[in-house]
LUMTORZA-116893 format. One line per field, with one value per residue (C-alpha): residue in one letter; x, y, z. Coordinates in steps of 0.25 Angstrom, whole numbers, plus 5000, padded with zeros to 4 digits. Example, Ala and Ser with C-alpha at 12.3 -4.5 7.8 and 13.67 -1.06 7.14 Angstrom:
2
rest	[A_S]
east	[5049_5055]
north	[4982_4996]
up	[5031_5029]
This chain:
669
rest	[X_X_X_X_X_X_X_X_X_X_X_X_X_X_X_X_X_X_X_X_X_X_X_X_X_X_X_X_X_X_X_X_X_X_X_X_X_X_X_X_X_X_X_X_X_X_X_X_X_X_X_X_X_X_X_X_X_X_X_X_X_X_X_X_X_X_X_X_X_X_X_X_X_X_X_X_X_X_X_X_X_X_X_X_X_X_X_X_X_X_X_X_X_X_X_X_X_X_X_X_X_X_X_X_X_X_X_X_X_X_X_X_X_X_X_X_X_X_X_X_X_X_X_X_X_X_X_X_X_X_X_X_X_X_X_X_X_X_X_X_X_X_X_X_X_X_X_X_X_X_X_X_X_X_X_X_X_X_X_X_X_X_X_X_X_X_X_X_X_X_X_X_X_X_X_X_X_X_X_X_X_X_X_X_X_X_X_X_X_X_X_X_X_X_X_X_X_X_X_X_X_X_X_X_X_X_X_X_X_X_X_X_X_X_X_X_X_X_X_X_X_X_X_X_X_X_X_X_X_X_X_X_X_X_X_X_X_X_X_X_X_X_X_X_X_X_X_X_X_X_X_X_X_X_X_X_X_X_X_X_X_X_X_X_X_X_X_X_X_X_X_X_X_X_X_X_X_X_X_X_X_X_X_X_X_X_X_X_X_X_X_X_X_X_X_X_X_X_X_X_X_X_X_X_X_X_X_X_X_X_X_X_X_X_X_X_X_X_X_X_X_X_X_X_X_X_X_X_X_X_X_X_X_X_X_X_X_X_X_X_X_X_X_X_X_X_X_X_X_X_X_X_X_X_X_X_X_X_X_X_X_X_X_X_X_X_X_X_X_X_X_X_X_X_X_X_X_X_X_X_X_X_X_X_X_X_X_X_X_X_X_X_X_X_X_X_X_X_X_X_X_X_X_X_X_X_X_X_X_X_X_X_X_X_X_X_X_X_X_X_X_X_X_X_X_X_X_X_X_X_X_X_X_X_X_X_X_X_X_X_X_X_X_X_X_X_X_X_X_X_X_X_X_X_X_X_X_X_X_X_X_X_X_X_X_X_X_X_X_X_X_X_X_X_X_X_X_X_X_X_X_X_X_X_X_X_X_X_X_X_X_X_X_X_X_X_X_X_X_X_X_X_X_X_X_X_X_X_X_X_X_X_X_X_X_X_X_X_X_X_X_X_X_X_X_X_X_X_X_X_X_X_X_X_X_X_X_X_X_X_X_X_X_X_X_X_X_X_X_X_X_X_X_X_X_X_X_X_X_X_X_X_X_X_X_X_X_X_X_X_X_X_X_X_X_X_X_X_X_X_X_X_X_X_X_X_X_X_X_X_X_X_X_X_X_X_X_X_X_X_X_X_X_X_X_X_X_X_X_X_X_X_X_X_X_X_X_X_X_X_X_X_X_X_X_X_X_X_X_X_X_X_X_X_X_X_X_X_X_X_X_X_X_X_X_X_X_X_X_X_X_X_X_X_X_X_X_X_X_X_X_X_X_X_X_X_X_X_X]
east	[4974_4967_4954_4963_4969_4955_4950_4962_4959_4944_4948_4958_4948_4937_4947_4950_4935_4933_4944_4939_4925_4930_4938_4926_4917_4928_4930_4915_4913_4925_4919_4906_4913_4910_4924_4922_4917_4929_4939_4933_4932_4946_4952_4947_4955_4967_4966_4969_4978_4986_4993_4981_4984_4971_4963_4972_4970_4955_4955_4964_4955_4943_4948_4953_4939_4932_4940_4949_4962_4970_4966_4970_4985_4989_4980_4987_5000_4996_4991_5004_5013_5006_5007_4996_5003_4995_4996_4982_4986_4999_4993_4982_4992_4999_4986_4984_4998_4995_4982_4989_5000_5011_5016_5030_5026_5015_5026_5035_5024_5020_5035_5035_5021_5024_5037_5029_5014_5008_4994_4995_4983_4988_5002_4996_4989_5002_5010_5000_5001_5016_5016_5006_5014_5026_5017_5014_5025_5021_5007_5011_5019_5007_5002_4987_4978_4967_4962_4954_4945_4937_4922_4920_4905_4902_4912_4909_4917_4910_4913_4908_4913_4910_4905_4896_4890_4877_4867_4872_4873_4885_4882_4892_4892_4894_4893_4889_4879_4865_4861_4867_4869_4884_4892_4900_4911_4916_4908_4902_4888_4883_4886_4875_4874_4872_4871_4873_4870_4883_4889_4902_4909_4900_4890_4878_4880_4865_4861_4868_4859_4859_4851_4838_4836_4833_4848_4854_4853_4856_4863_4870_4881_4878_4891_4896_4886_4886_4875_4872_4875_4860_4860_4848_4855_4863_4872_4878_4884_4877_4882_4889_4876_4883_4876_4889_4904_4911_4907_4901_4887_4891_4883_4879_4865_4857_4846_4839_4833_4819_4811_4821_4822_4832_4826_4828_4843_4845_4858_4865_4867_4882_4885_4893_4886_4895_4905_4908_4902_4902_4907_4899_4901_4894_4901_4898_4889_4882_4884_4894_4894_4908_4909_4919_4918_4926_4919_4927_4935_4942_4956_4956_4949_4938_4938_4930_4920_4910_4896_4889_4875_4867_4856_4845_4853_4858_4872_4880_4894_4902_4917_4929_4937_4950_4964_4966_4957_4956_4968_4970_4966_4952_4946_4933_4925_4925_4920_4919_4922_4915_4928_4928_4939_4937_4940_4942_4948_4958_4968_4975_4980_4992_4987_4990_4982_4968_4959_4965_4957_4961_4957_4956_4958_4957_4968_4972_4964_4971_4966_4975_4974_4978_4978_4973_4984_4984_4976_4964_4971_4977_4981_4966_4955_4951_4940_4926_4930_4919_4921_4909_4918_4929_4939_4932_4925_4924_4931_4932_4944_4946_4959_4964_4959_4944_4932_4933_4931_4929_4927_4923_4933_4932_4943_4946_4956_4964_4972_4974_4976_4963_4955_4945_4941_4929_4929_4915_4911_4897_4891_4878_4874_4868_4864_4861_4846_4839_4842_4857_4856_4862_4852_4854_4854_4850_4852_4866_4876_4889_4903_4915_4928_4942_4954_4955_4941_4936_4923_4924_4909_4896_4882_4869_4864_4850_4840_4849_4861_4871_4882_4893_4906_4918_4931_4945_4957_4966_4957_4952_4938_4928_4913_4904_4889_4879_4864_4855_4841_4832_4827_4839_4853_4866_4881_4889_4897_4910_4915_4929_4932_4945_4949_4963_4967_4954_4958_4957_4969_4967_4976_4966_4954_4949_4937_4939_4931_4929_4920_4924_4914_4916_4905_4904_4893_4892_4884_4878_4873_4861_4863_4856_4858_4865_4869_4882_4893_4905_4918_4926_4941_4943_4954_4962_4974_4972_4969_4971_4962_4971_4967_4975_4977_4967_4957_4959_4956_4942_4940_4943_4931_4922_4928_4924_4910_4909_4915_4905_4893_4896_4883_4886_4890_4895_4899_4911_4912_4922_4919_4928_4926_4924_4937_4942_4936_4923_4929_4942_4934_4926_4938_4945_4933_4931_4946_4945_4932_4938_4951_4942_4935_4948_4953_4940_4941_4955_4950_4942_4928_4922_4923_4908_4904_4910_4908_4917_4911_4918_4908_4919_4912_4898_4893_4898_4893_4897_4895_4904_4913_4923_4931_4941_4932_4920_4928_4932_4917_4915_4928_4922_4921_4908_4901_4887_4879_4875_4870_4865_4867_4861_4865_4859_4853_4857_4845_4845_4840_4852_4862_4857_4856_4842_4840_4849_4845_4833_4829_4840_4851_4849_4849_4836_4838]
north	[4838_4825_4831_4834_4820_4814_4823_4819_4804_4806_4812_4801_4790_4798_4798_4784_4780_4788_4782_4768_4772_4777_4765_4756_4764_4764_4749_4747_4755_4748_4734_4739_4743_4758_4762_4777_4778_4769_4778_4790_4784_4778_4792_4798_4788_4791_4806_4803_4791_4793_4780_4771_4759_4753_4765_4768_4753_4754_4767_4761_4748_4757_4764_4751_4744_4756_4755_4767_4760_4772_4780_4769_4771_4780_4772_4759_4766_4771_4757_4750_4760_4758_4743_4737_4728_4716_4711_4716_4730_4730_4725_4735_4746_4741_4743_4756_4761_4755_4763_4775_4773_4770_4758_4757_4758_4747_4738_4740_4737_4724_4719_4720_4714_4702_4699_4699_4696_4684_4684_4675_4681_4695_4691_4686_4699_4706_4698_4701_4716_4716_4710_4721_4732_4727_4728_4742_4748_4739_4743_4758_4756_4750_4758_4762_4768_4771_4785_4788_4799_4802_4802_4815_4816_4805_4805_4812_4812_4800_4786_4782_4769_4756_4762_4753_4757_4752_4756_4771_4773_4772_4766_4768_4767_4780_4784_4798_4803_4801_4799_4801_4786_4784_4770_4770_4762_4773_4785_4788_4786_4772_4770_4769_4765_4777_4778_4789_4790_4790_4788_4781_4790_4802_4803_4811_4816_4821_4806_4801_4794_4782_4769_4768_4764_4750_4749_4760_4759_4771_4763_4752_4753_4750_4746_4741_4738_4729_4727_4715_4717_4721_4731_4724_4718_4725_4719_4728_4728_4733_4733_4739_4742_4743_4730_4722_4726_4731_4724_4712_4716_4720_4711_4711_4714_4712_4720_4719_4731_4728_4739_4749_4747_4739_4728_4726_4722_4708_4702_4692_4678_4678_4687_4681_4686_4694_4697_4708_4706_4718_4724_4716_4716_4708_4702_4707_4696_4697_4682_4684_4694_4698_4703_4705_4698_4696_4683_4671_4663_4674_4678_4690_4703_4704_4695_4695_4684_4681_4675_4669_4673_4662_4662_4665_4677_4670_4672_4660_4654_4664_4663_4670_4675_4669_4673_4679_4691_4690_4693_4693_4708_4713_4712_4719_4727_4717_4722_4714_4722_4720_4713_4703_4709_4710_4723_4723_4730_4724_4728_4714_4714_4723_4737_4752_4751_4749_4743_4743_4739_4727_4720_4705_4700_4685_4682_4668_4661_4670_4682_4694_4705_4719_4732_4743_4752_4767_4776_4766_4761_4769_4767_4769_4760_4758_4749_4747_4747_4747_4749_4755_4754_4745_4756_4765_4764_4767_4764_4768_4774_4781_4787_4800_4812_4807_4814_4806_4791_4782_4788_4783_4785_4783_4777_4775_4765_4771_4759_4760_4745_4742_4731_4723_4709_4701_4687_4679_4665_4663_4649_4641_4629_4618_4604_4593_4591_4578_4580_4582_4597_4608_4616_4627_4621_4632_4633_4628_4632_4636_4638_4644_4637_4642_4632_4630_4625_4637_4643_4657_4659_4652_4655_4648_4648_4653_4648_4652_4643_4655_4658_4668_4669_4679_4672_4676_4676_4663_4654_4640_4638_4627_4628_4619_4618_4612_4612_4617_4612_4606_4592_4586_4584_4588_4585_4596_4600_4607_4615_4621_4635_4644_4658_4654_4660_4667_4681_4693_4702_4715_4723_4722_4727_4741_4741_4743_4730_4718_4706_4692_4681_4666_4656_4641_4630_4621_4609_4601_4587_4580_4569_4557_4542_4534_4547_4546_4557_4555_4559_4567_4564_4551_4545_4532_4527_4516_4503_4510_4513_4522_4536_4546_4561_4566_4556_4560_4574_4570_4560_4571_4578_4566_4566_4580_4577_4566_4575_4585_4575_4566_4559_4552_4538_4535_4525_4528_4521_4519_4516_4512_4512_4499_4498_4486_4473_4474_4467_4475_4488_4484_4481_4494_4502_4496_4498_4513_4515_4509_4517_4530_4526_4523_4537_4544_4536_4541_4555_4553_4548_4536_4523_4520_4531_4526_4514_4510_4504_4500_4499_4496_4499_4495_4510_4516_4530_4529_4515_4511_4523_4526_4538_4540_4551_4542_4531_4541_4544_4530_4529_4537_4537_4540_4541_4538_4542_4529_4535_4550_4548_4557_4570_4582_4591_4605_4614_4628_4631_4623_4629_4643_4639_4644_4636_4647_4660_4668_4677_4688_4678_4678_4666_4661_4657]
up	[4779_4782_4775_4763_4763_4764_4752_4743_4747_4743_4730_4727_4730_4722_4710_4712_4712_4700_4692_4696_4692_4679_4676_4679_4670_4659_4660_4659_4646_4640_4643_4636_4624_4626_4621_4620_4634_4638_4632_4638_4652_4652_4646_4659_4667_4658_4661_4676_4674_4661_4663_4666_4657_4658_4654_4642_4638_4638_4630_4620_4619_4618_4606_4600_4602_4596_4583_4587_4590_4584_4597_4606_4604_4616_4626_4622_4624_4638_4642_4637_4643_4657_4657_4649_4639_4635_4621_4617_4621_4614_4601_4601_4604_4591_4583_4589_4584_4570_4570_4572_4561_4571_4563_4568_4583_4580_4574_4586_4596_4588_4588_4604_4604_4596_4604_4618_4615_4621_4615_4603_4596_4598_4593_4580_4578_4581_4571_4560_4563_4564_4550_4546_4550_4543_4530_4532_4523_4512_4513_4513_4501_4493_4482_4483_4473_4483_4485_4497_4502_4514_4511_4518_4514_4523_4534_4548_4561_4564_4559_4544_4539_4531_4518_4509_4496_4492_4481_4480_4495_4504_4517_4529_4544_4553_4567_4564_4574_4571_4585_4599_4602_4605_4603_4616_4610_4601_4607_4593_4588_4584_4569_4559_4544_4534_4519_4509_4494_4486_4472_4475_4485_4482_4493_4495_4509_4510_4509_4521_4531_4541_4538_4545_4559_4555_4552_4561_4576_4585_4596_4587_4577_4563_4556_4542_4531_4519_4508_4499_4484_4481_4493_4499_4511_4521_4532_4543_4556_4569_4583_4595_4602_4615_4620_4619_4620_4608_4595_4600_4595_4581_4571_4556_4552_4539_4533_4520_4511_4508_4501_4503_4518_4527_4535_4550_4552_4557_4563_4554_4558_4555_4567_4578_4591_4600_4590_4579_4566_4556_4543_4534_4519_4508_4496_4483_4479_4493_4496_4507_4519_4525_4539_4550_4564_4576_4579_4585_4575_4567_4566_4575_4577_4566_4554_4541_4539_4527_4528_4516_4511_4506_4496_4506_4512_4524_4529_4533_4532_4540_4537_4542_4530_4535_4537_4524_4528_4543_4552_4567_4566_4562_4548_4545_4535_4523_4509_4496_4484_4470_4466_4477_4486_4501_4507_4522_4534_4543_4554_4553_4539_4536_4537_4542_4555_4560_4549_4534_4522_4514_4502_4500_4486_4481_4471_4466_4477_4488_4496_4496_4507_4503_4511_4503_4509_4511_4508_4510_4523_4535_4549_4553_4551_4536_4533_4526_4511_4501_4486_4478_4465_4462_4464_4475_4488_4502_4515_4530_4538_4551_4546_4550_4542_4541_4546_4559_4563_4552_4538_4525_4513_4498_4490_4475_4470_4459_4455_4440_4439_4447_4439_4445_4439_4445_4442_4443_4441_4437_4436_4435_4443_4434_4433_4423_4421_4418_4403_4406_4403_4412_4420_4431_4445_4455_4470_4470_4481_4473_4480_4474_4480_4478_4476_4491_4491_4499_4496_4490_4487_4486_4481_4478_4464_4461_4451_4440_4446_4444_4454_4453_4461_4461_4457_4457_4447_4446_4455_4454_4460_4463_4462_4471_4469_4478_4475_4486_4488_4477_4475_4468_4473_4465_4467_4473_4462_4460_4448_4445_4440_4439_4436_4433_4420_4418_4424_4416_4413_4421_4412_4401_4409_4408_4418_4433_4436_4427_4429_4424_4425_4423_4421_4426_4428_4440_4437_4448_4445_4451_4461_4456_4459_4448_4441_4433_4432_4422_4428_4417_4414_4422_4414_4416_4409_4399_4406_4420_4432_4440_4443_4434_4439_4429_4434_4448_4446_4440_4452_4462_4456_4460_4473_4475_4471_4481_4492_4488_4488_4499_4498_4485_4482_4468_4458_4450_4437_4426_4412_4400_4385_4377_4371_4380_4384_4393_4405_4404_4404_4416_4424_4420_4423_4437_4440_4436_4444_4456_4454_4454_4466_4474_4470_4475_4488_4489_4489_4501_4496_4503_4496_4500_4491_4478_4469_4458_4445_4432_4420_4409_4396_4400_4400_4388_4385_4370_4365_4353_4356_4344_4348_4360_4365_4365_4372_4383_4385_4389_4398_4409_4425_4431_4444_4448_4460_4468_4480_4484_4498_4509_4503_4511_4500_4504_4504_4502_4516_4522_4513_4517_4531_4532_4545_4552_4545_4544_4532_4536_4538_4553_4563_4565_4579]
């Protein structure tokens, strides 16, 4: 009997030691981001201890952090049922319910969560999601003209995602096995980038092949890809080597096609070390790169950012796209279509579960976000939109009924009223030469500002002085031009443009896509000492010197010039005609000049930069004027440059930030 008891005790101690060893091993795999191994090990613990809350929790989290939140549902339930009820677990349980299409249960859980939650950040996310669930009926009632189809010729039981069309070939990312190296987070092979010849959605399956080893690595995940408009530059995501936990080592890389081959990929300077930077997308003009990142300073989860590409091919000016696009959830996989709309995936905007595909459209100066609804979206992850024509394209989904994991789908938009109008503003930067004639002024940085004075776009003109911006219906714009480099200095100059009242009537259009182009000229004047500029439309009432409202509008333009060019000191002068006594005209012009200067000072310009001068009738442009029109030419207000100050001429190198980037846009440190 004693021997039997000792034997049972030994078995119990061995089982306990085995369990402790298993838990320790499982914990280490989770900490390393080896989520599939973590799932396998914690599942063995659950087999012996079905009510082990911690084991269930780590399985659920492993599924969630490896983008399989729909599989996490029963494990969150087990963890909650057995005592683990912190805010994070409860909210992730809600998202797992939603990913499985259990909307009413998710809403009920959110109501309880919002009532008792203590974590403010999670509470914000919960309130957003509660509002989203309340919009589901409206989304489901939305009429859709999309017809979708699984692209069977490409898809396999492995993952295929992020389709991008370039020069007759479809590029996509896939985990289909081409080696034996397994990514431990998912238990599947590392992903590589593939390409296949295609005409629209008709693919030549015999041509499917991975990119060469310079791009694809056997032990690193290659992710989403984007191409510059000429197809010669490729930016793609690469990471998850296993050297860091989870997604901390996912970065954007750039390579260029030279003589038919891609160069050695180099990491982009816009990455934030230690954070996830991925899903890149070029704008249609190639001057902006959009991407997703979970770097600090965002609105929650992953946000969509933009980075400008300067004239020498360097990326700079990284900018979060703001609350209109980004939420407390996750926004990623941006794509800019030919009509200037941004498509992106989000689980933060009102949707069906997981990631949904949305389109952001600019109308009347505002951005409107629209869910593409069913059948494009589902309760699974839907993302990676790409249009190869205005009414058809590709996207990715891991919805039920596919070949397995992520699949590529094709779609057609059969909306009978679909009419796309693209508006463009084309201009030329010019200046007056010594003869007074207009000539092209090259190398000018031109910005397009909206009515809120926010920069929408910018470019640097070439030798032809030309610039081109996309504009939108019913908006007022400002153009700001600044000369870069060169021997001479030029005034920073603004020009106004509006599309209000210029929109075409869509009901009269017969083509699917219509391009409308407007033309303008932006004239920059050379800065020279004692150079005189006439201010148009500065009128005063008879024998008066106070500033009328119409005169204030014109003087405000001079205030803008002085703000844009803070190095200038000017003389502001007033001139009269010769139809009154000389001394009277002199006194009147002095009062008017002083009055104009006082107004400008009231708008924030330092008095030290201004000199008021009245010339009366001493500088007539038209002596012996006869007509009222000729007298009006003589009655004018001018400003003359007195001092150039210490203006720092912006060089092309400084503007392009060449001090910080090498030839491929990488930091030179």
